[in-house]
FIVOKOL-576588 format. One record per residue: x, y, z of N, C-alpha, C in turn; residue number from 1. Coordinates in pm, whole numbers. Atoms other than C-alpha are relative to their C-alpha. Example, Ala and Ser with C-alpha at 12.3 -4.5 7.8 and 13.67 -1.06 7.14 Angstrom:
<atom><n_east>89</n_east><n_north>-119</n_north><n_up>0</n_up><ca_east>1230</ca_east><ca_north>-450</ca_north><ca_up>780</ca_up><c_east>90</c_east><c_north>120</c_north><c_up>0</c_up><k>1</k></atom>
<atom><n_east>-82</n_east><n_north>-119</n_north><n_up>-6</n_up><ca_east>1367</ca_east><ca_north>-106</ca_north><ca_up>714</ca_up><c_east>-77</c_east><c_north>109</c_north><c_up>73</c_up><k>2</k></atom>
//
This chain:
<atom><n_east>44</n_east><n_north>103</n_north><n_up>91</n_up><ca_east>-1051</ca_east><ca_north>736</ca_north><ca_up>625</ca_up><c_east>-143</c_east><c_north>-37</c_north><c_up>33</c_up><k>1</k></atom>
<atom><n_east>137</n_east><n_north>48</n_north><n_up>-17</n_up><ca_east>-1410</ca_east><ca_north>623</ca_north><ca_up>573</ca_up><c_east>-3</c_east><c_north>-150</c_north><c_up>-30</c_up><k>2</k></atom>
<atom><n_east>15</n_east><n_north>144</n_north><n_up>15</n_up><ca_east>-1484</ca_east><ca_north>254</ca_north><ca_up>618</ca_up><c_east>-150</c_east><c_north>-28</c_north><c_up>-3</c_up><k>3</k></atom>
<atom><n_east>142</n_east><n_north>29</n_north><n_up>13</n_up><ca_east>-1822</ca_east><ca_north>126</ca_north><ca_up>500</ca_up><c_east>-25</c_east><c_north>-149</c_north><c_up>18</c_up><k>4</k></atom>
<atom><n_east>39</n_east><n_north>139</n_north><n_up>-24</n_up><ca_east>-1989</ca_east><ca_north>-191</ca_north><ca_up>622</ca_up><c_east>-150</c_east><c_north>-13</c_north><c_up>-24</c_up><k>5</k></atom>
<atom><n_east>141</n_east><n_north>32</n_north><n_up>19</n_up><ca_east>-2319</ca_east><ca_north>-344</ca_north><ca_up>516</ca_up><c_east>-32</c_east><c_north>-117</c_north><c_up>91</c_up><k>6</k></atom>
<atom><n_east>32</n_east><n_north>102</n_north><n_up>-100</n_up><ca_east>-2470</ca_east><ca_north>-538</ca_north><ca_up>804</ca_up><c_east>-151</c_east><c_north>-3</c_north><c_up>23</c_up><k>7</k></atom>
<atom><n_east>140</n_east><n_north>8</n_north><n_up>-39</n_up><ca_east>-2809</ca_east><ca_north>-661</ca_north><ca_up>921</ca_up><c_east>-22</c_east><c_north>83</c_north><c_up>126</c_up><k>8</k></atom>
<atom><n_east>39</n_east><n_north>-82</n_north><n_up>-114</n_up><ca_east>-2972</ca_east><ca_north>-410</ca_north><ca_up>1156</ca_up><c_east>-151</c_east><c_north>-3</c_north><c_up>8</c_up><k>9</k></atom>
<atom><n_east>146</n_east><n_north>-10</n_north><n_up>-6</n_up><ca_east>-3327</ca_east><ca_north>-360</ca_north><ca_up>1280</ca_up><c_east>-50</c_east><c_north>89</c_north><c_up>-114</c_up><k>10</k></atom>
<atom><n_east>48</n_east><n_north>-69</n_north><n_up>119</n_up><ca_east>-3541</ca_east><ca_north>-233</ca_north><ca_up>994</ca_up><c_east>-25</c_east><c_north>149</c_north><c_up>22</c_up><k>11</k></atom>
<atom><n_east>23</n_east><n_north>-143</n_north><n_up>-23</n_up><ca_east>-3609</ca_east><ca_north>103</ca_north><ca_up>1163</ca_up><c_east>130</c_east><c_north>81</c_north><c_up>-7</c_up><k>12</k></atom>
<atom><n_east>-129</n_east><n_north>-68</n_north><n_up>12</n_up><ca_east>-3235</ca_east><ca_north>185</ca_north><ca_up>1134</ca_up><c_east>52</c_east><c_north>-18</c_north><c_up>-142</c_up><k>13</k></atom>
<atom><n_east>-51</n_east><n_north>8</n_north><n_up>137</n_up><ca_east>-3118</ca_east><ca_north>269</ca_north><ca_up>783</ca_up><c_east>152</c_east><c_north>-2</c_north><c_up>-2</c_up><k>14</k></atom>
<atom><n_east>-145</n_east><n_north>-6</n_north><n_up>-4</n_up><ca_east>-2759</ca_east><ca_north>345</ca_north><ca_up>880</ca_up><c_east>48</c_east><c_north>83</c_north><c_up>116</c_up><k>15</k></atom>
<atom><n_east>-62</n_east><n_north>-76</n_north><n_up>-108</n_up><ca_east>-2518</ca_east><ca_north>509</ca_north><ca_up>1120</ca_up><c_east>145</c_east><c_north>25</c_north><c_up>-35</c_up><k>16</k></atom>
<atom><n_east>-143</n_east><n_north>-25</n_north><n_up>14</n_up><ca_east>-2171</ca_east><ca_north>658</ca_north><ca_up>1136</ca_up><c_east>57</c_east><c_north>24</c_north><c_up>139</c_up><k>17</k></atom>
<atom><n_east>-73</n_east><n_north>-19</n_north><n_up>-126</n_up><ca_east>-1927</ca_east><ca_north>640</ca_north><ca_up>1427</ca_up><c_east>148</c_east><c_north>14</c_north><c_up>-32</c_up><k>18</k></atom>
<atom><n_east>-145</n_east><n_north>-14</n_north><n_up>14</n_up><ca_east>-1566</ca_east><ca_north>740</ca_north><ca_up>1467</ca_up><c_east>67</c_east><c_north>-97</c_north><c_up>96</c_up><k>19</k></atom>
<atom><n_east>-67</n_east><n_north>96</n_north><n_up>-86</n_up><ca_east>-1335</ca_east><ca_north>471</ca_north><ca_up>1600</ca_up><c_east>122</c_east><c_north>63</c_north><c_up>67</c_up><k>20</k></atom>
<atom><n_east>-113</n_east><n_north>-49</n_north><n_up>-78</n_up><ca_east>-1029</ca_east><ca_north>504</ca_north><ca_up>1824</ca_up><c_east>116</c_east><c_north>49</c_north><c_up>-86</c_up><k>21</k></atom>
<atom><n_east>-105</n_east><n_north>-45</n_north><n_up>92</n_up><ca_east>-806</ca_east><ca_north>559</ca_north><ca_up>1518</ca_up><c_east>-39</c_east><c_north>128</c_north><c_up>-74</c_up><k>22</k></atom>
<atom><n_east>48</n_east><n_north>-119</n_north><n_up>69</n_up><ca_east>-1014</ca_east><ca_north>854</ca_north><ca_up>1399</ca_up><c_east>-64</c_east><c_north>-30</c_north><c_up>-134</c_up><k>23</k></atom>
<atom><n_east>65</n_east><n_north>39</n_north><n_up>125</n_up><ca_east>-1161</ca_east><ca_north>656</ca_north><ca_up>1108</ca_up><c_east>-152</c_east><c_north>5</c_north><c_up>18</c_up><k>24</k></atom>
<atom><n_east>146</n_east><n_north>-2</n_north><n_up>0</n_up><ca_east>-1528</ca_east><ca_north>706</ca_north><ca_up>1022</ca_up><c_east>-50</c_east><c_north>-134</c_north><c_up>-51</c_up><k>25</k></atom>
<atom><n_east>60</n_east><n_north>128</n_north><n_up>36</n_up><ca_east>-1717</ca_east><ca_north>376</ca_north><ca_up>1015</ca_up><c_east>-146</c_east><c_north>23</c_north><c_up>-33</c_up><k>26</k></atom>
<atom><n_east>137</n_east><n_north>-19</n_north><n_up>46</n_up><ca_east>-2035</ca_east><ca_north>397</ca_north><ca_up>809</ca_up><c_east>-64</c_east><c_north>-138</c_north><c_up>-10</c_up><k>27</k></atom>
<atom><n_east>74</n_east><n_north>126</n_north><n_up>-1</n_up><ca_east>-2283</ca_east><ca_north>116</ca_north><ca_up>872</ca_up><c_east>-128</c_east><c_north>19</c_north><c_up>-78</c_up><k>28</k></atom>
<atom><n_east>121</n_east><n_north>-3</n_north><n_up>82</n_up><ca_east>-2557</ca_east><ca_north>50</ca_north><ca_up>617</ca_up><c_east>-78</c_east><c_north>-128</c_north><c_up>23</c_up><k>29</k></atom>
<atom><n_east>85</n_east><n_north>114</n_north><n_up>-28</n_up><ca_east>-2851</ca_east><ca_north>-180</ca_north><ca_up>674</ca_up><c_east>-16</c_east><c_north>-88</c_north><c_up>-124</c_up><k>30</k></atom>
<atom><n_east>7</n_east><n_north>96</n_north><n_up>111</n_up><ca_east>-2831</ca_east><ca_north>-489</ca_north><ca_up>451</ca_up><c_east>-144</c_east><c_north>-34</c_north><c_up>-38</c_up><k>31</k></atom>
<atom><n_east>140</n_east><n_north>33</n_north><n_up>27</n_up><ca_east>-3210</ca_east><ca_north>-525</ca_north><ca_up>471</ca_up><c_east>-66</c_east><c_north>97</c_north><c_up>-99</c_up><k>32</k></atom>
<atom><n_east>53</n_east><n_north>-99</n_north><n_up>95</n_up><ca_east>-3259</ca_east><ca_north>-220</ca_north><ca_up>246</ca_up><c_east>54</c_east><c_north>-25</c_north><c_up>-140</c_up><k>33</k></atom>
<atom><n_east>-44</n_east><n_north>14</n_north><n_up>139</n_up><ca_east>-3226</ca_east><ca_north>-201</ca_north><ca_up>-131</ca_up><c_east>132</c_east><c_north>74</c_north><c_up>-22</c_up><k>34</k></atom>
<atom><n_east>-125</n_east><n_north>-68</n_north><n_up>34</n_up><ca_east>-2903</ca_east><ca_north>-91</ca_north><ca_up>-296</ca_up><c_east>-24</c_east><c_north>151</c_north><c_up>-15</c_up><k>35</k></atom>
<atom><n_east>33</n_east><n_north>-142</n_north><n_up>16</n_up><ca_east>-3072</ca_east><ca_north>240</ca_north><ca_up>-385</ca_up><c_east>-17</c_east><c_north>68</c_north><c_up>135</c_up><k>36</k></atom>
<atom><n_east>20</n_east><n_north>-57</n_north><n_up>-133</n_up><ca_east>-3180</ca_east><ca_north>302</ca_north><ca_up>-26</ca_up><c_east>132</c_east><c_north>8</c_north><c_up>76</c_up><k>37</k></atom>
<atom><n_east>-132</n_east><n_north>-4</n_north><n_up>-67</n_up><ca_east>-2831</ca_east><ca_north>213</ca_north><ca_up>100</ca_up><c_east>85</c_east><c_north>113</c_north><c_up>-56</c_up><k>38</k></atom>
<atom><n_east>-75</n_east><n_north>-111</n_north><n_up>60</n_up><ca_east>-2680</ca_east><ca_north>464</ca_north><ca_up>-146</ca_up><c_east>-48</c_east><c_north>134</c_north><c_up>57</c_up><k>39</k></atom>
<atom><n_east>55</n_east><n_north>-122</n_north><n_up>-59</n_up><ca_east>-2913</ca_east><ca_north>737</ca_north><ca_up>-18</ca_up><c_east>46</c_east><c_north>15</c_north><c_up>145</c_up><k>40</k></atom>
<atom><n_east>-44</n_east><n_north>-2</n_north><n_up>-140</n_up><ca_east>-2824</ca_east><ca_north>645</ca_north><ca_up>339</ca_up><c_east>148</c_east><c_north>31</c_north><c_up>9</c_up><k>41</k></atom>
<atom><n_east>-144</n_east><n_north>-26</n_north><n_up>3</n_up><ca_east>-2454</ca_east><ca_north>646</ca_north><ca_up>255</ca_up><c_east>26</c_east><c_north>150</c_north><c_up>-18</c_up><k>42</k></atom>
<atom><n_east>-15</n_east><n_north>-144</n_north><n_up>23</n_up><ca_east>-2482</ca_east><ca_north>1002</ca_north><ca_up>121</ca_up><c_east>-42</c_east><c_north>79</c_north><c_up>123</c_up><k>43</k></atom>
<atom><n_east>47</n_east><n_north>-63</n_north><n_up>-123</n_up><ca_east>-2677</ca_east><ca_north>1102</ca_north><ca_up>432</ca_up><c_east>108</c_east><c_north>-5</c_north><c_up>107</c_up><k>44</k></atom>
<atom><n_east>-103</n_east><n_north>16</n_north><n_up>-103</n_up><ca_east>-2407</ca_east><ca_north>963</ca_north><ca_up>661</ca_up><c_east>125</c_east><c_north>82</c_north><c_up>-34</c_up><k>45</k></atom>
<atom><n_east>-114</n_east><n_north>-85</n_north><n_up>40</n_up><ca_east>-2135</ca_east><ca_north>1139</ca_north><ca_up>457</ca_up><c_east>-25</c_east><c_north>146</c_north><c_up>36</c_up><k>46</k></atom>
<atom><n_east>30</n_east><n_north>-137</n_north><n_up>-38</n_up><ca_east>-2315</ca_east><ca_north>1467</ca_north><ca_up>519</ca_up><c_east>18</c_east><c_north>22</c_north><c_up>150</c_up><k>47</k></atom>
<atom><n_east>-27</n_east><n_north>-12</n_north><n_up>-144</n_up><ca_east>-2301</ca_east><ca_north>1400</ca_north><ca_up>895</ca_up><c_east>150</c_east><c_north>24</c_north><c_up>22</c_up><k>48</k></atom>
<atom><n_east>-145</n_east><n_north>-18</n_north><n_up>-12</n_up><ca_east>-1922</ca_east><ca_north>1370</ca_north><ca_up>856</ca_up><c_east>39</c_east><c_north>139</c_north><c_up>-48</c_up><k>49</k></atom>
<atom><n_east>-33</n_east><n_north>-130</n_north><n_up>60</n_up><ca_east>-1900</ca_east><ca_north>1677</ca_north><ca_up>631</ca_up><c_east>-32</c_east><c_north>115</c_north><c_up>94</c_up><k>50</k></atom>
<atom><n_east>44</n_east><n_north>-108</n_north><n_up>-88</n_up><ca_east>-2091</ca_east><ca_north>1894</ca_north><ca_up>879</ca_up><c_east>54</c_east><c_north>-11</c_north><c_up>142</c_up><k>51</k></atom>
<atom><n_east>-64</n_east><n_north>12</n_north><n_up>-131</n_up><ca_east>-1886</ca_east><ca_north>1774</ca_north><ca_up>1176</ca_up><c_east>-91</c_east><c_north>-45</c_north><c_up>112</c_up><k>52</k></atom>
<atom><n_east>97</n_east><n_north>41</n_north><n_up>-100</n_up><ca_east>-2180</ca_east><ca_north>1617</ca_north><ca_up>1355</ca_up><c_east>54</c_east><c_north>-97</c_north><c_up>104</c_up><k>53</k></atom>
<atom><n_east>-54</n_east><n_north>95</n_north><n_up>-97</n_up><ca_east>-1961</ca_east><ca_north>1359</ca_north><ca_up>1527</ca_up><c_east>69</c_east><c_north>72</c_north><c_up>115</c_up><k>54</k></atom>
<atom><n_east>-76</n_east><n_north>-73</n_north><n_up>-102</n_up><ca_east>-1792</ca_east><ca_north>1635</ca_north><ca_up>1728</ca_up><c_east>-68</c_east><c_north>128</c_north><c_up>46</c_up><k>55</k></atom>
<atom><n_east>66</n_east><n_north>-122</n_north><n_up>-44</n_up><ca_east>-2053</ca_east><ca_north>1904</ca_north><ca_up>1786</ca_up><c_east>-108</c_east><c_north>-32</c_north><c_up>104</c_up><k>56</k></atom>
<atom><n_east>102</n_east><n_north>14</n_north><n_up>-104</n_up><ca_east>-2319</ca_east><ca_north>1962</ca_north><ca_up>2049</ca_up><c_east>-139</c_east><c_north>41</c_north><c_up>-48</c_up><k>57</k></atom>
<atom><n_east>131</n_east><n_north>-36</n_north><n_up>54</n_up><ca_east>-2609</ca_east><ca_north>2039</ca_north><ca_up>1816</ca_up><c_east>-104</c_east><c_north>-104</c_north><c_up>39</c_up><k>58</k></atom>
<atom><n_east>107</n_east><n_north>97</n_north><n_up>-25</n_up><ca_east>-2945</ca_east><ca_north>1880</ca_north><ca_up>1893</ca_up><c_east>-11</c_east><c_north>-99</c_north><c_up>-116</c_up><k>59</k></atom>
<atom><n_east>7</n_east><n_north>105</n_north><n_up>102</n_up><ca_east>-2996</ca_east><ca_north>1553</ca_north><ca_up>1707</ca_up><c_east>-98</c_east><c_north>36</c_north><c_up>-111</c_up><k>60</k></atom>
<atom><n_east>99</n_east><n_north>-38</n_north><n_up>101</n_up><ca_east>-3302</ca_east><ca_north>1696</ca_north><ca_up>1530</ca_up><c_east>62</c_east><c_north>92</c_north><c_up>-105</c_up><k>61</k></atom>
<atom><n_east>-66</n_east><n_north>-91</n_north><n_up>93</n_up><ca_east>-3090</ca_east><ca_north>1973</ca_north><ca_up>1376</ca_up><c_east>103</c_east><c_north>-74</c_north><c_up>-85</c_up><k>62</k></atom>
<atom><n_east>-98</n_east><n_north>81</n_north><n_up>75</n_up><ca_east>-2816</ca_east><ca_north>1728</ca_north><ca_up>1277</ca_up><c_east>-70</c_east><c_north>-79</c_north><c_up>-110</c_up><k>63</k></atom>
<atom><n_east>72</n_east><n_north>80</n_north><n_up>99</n_up><ca_east>-3069</ca_east><ca_north>1507</ca_north><ca_up>1102</ca_up><c_east>-58</c_east><c_north>86</c_north><c_up>-110</c_up><k>64</k></atom>
<atom><n_east>52</n_east><n_north>-91</n_north><n_up>101</n_up><ca_east>-3229</ca_east><ca_north>1803</ca_north><ca_up>926</ca_up><c_east>112</c_east><c_north>43</c_north><c_up>-96</c_up><k>65</k></atom>
<atom><n_east>-114</n_east><n_north>-40</n_north><n_up>85</n_up><ca_east>-2887</ca_east><ca_north>1921</ca_north><ca_up>800</ca_up><c_east>44</c_east><c_north>-115</c_north><c_up>-90</c_up><k>66</k></atom>
<atom><n_east>-46</n_east><n_north>114</n_north><n_up>79</n_up><ca_east>-2788</ca_east><ca_north>1572</ca_north><ca_up>685</ca_up><c_east>-104</c_east><c_north>-38</c_north><c_up>-106</c_up><k>67</k></atom>
<atom><n_east>105</n_east><n_north>35</n_north><n_up>95</n_up><ca_east>-3123</ca_east><ca_north>1519</ca_north><ca_up>514</ca_up><c_east>-7</c_east><c_north>99</c_north><c_up>-115</c_up><k>68</k></atom>
<atom><n_east>21</n_east><n_north>-103</n_north><n_up>101</n_up><ca_east>-3140</ca_east><ca_north>1849</ca_north><ca_up>331</ca_up><c_east>128</c_east><c_north>68</c_north><c_up>-47</c_up><k>69</k></atom>
<atom><n_east>-126</n_east><n_north>-55</n_north><n_up>47</n_up><ca_east>-2772</ca_east><ca_north>1931</ca_north><ca_up>291</ca_up><c_east>33</c_east><c_north>138</c_north><c_up>53</c_up><k>70</k></atom>
<atom><n_east>-43</n_east><n_north>-126</n_north><n_up>-58</n_up><ca_east>-2732</ca_east><ca_north>2224</ca_north><ca_up>523</ca_up><c_east>-106</c_east><c_north>69</c_north><c_up>72</c_up><k>71</k></atom>
//
């Protein structure tokens, strides 16, 4: 299950995704951004889930490139 939360975060962080102890993906979106920016960030975080980034050992730079460009 994916759980989405909109919370205040430092402005340099658009969003994040973490898996909790139940195996649910928690997607955090920064409330300081516009709805459009949060939607883009949401899609970005979903790609991290899709590509299995929460459980692989790829370098963060490669993970971000895959999530940004879709593969």
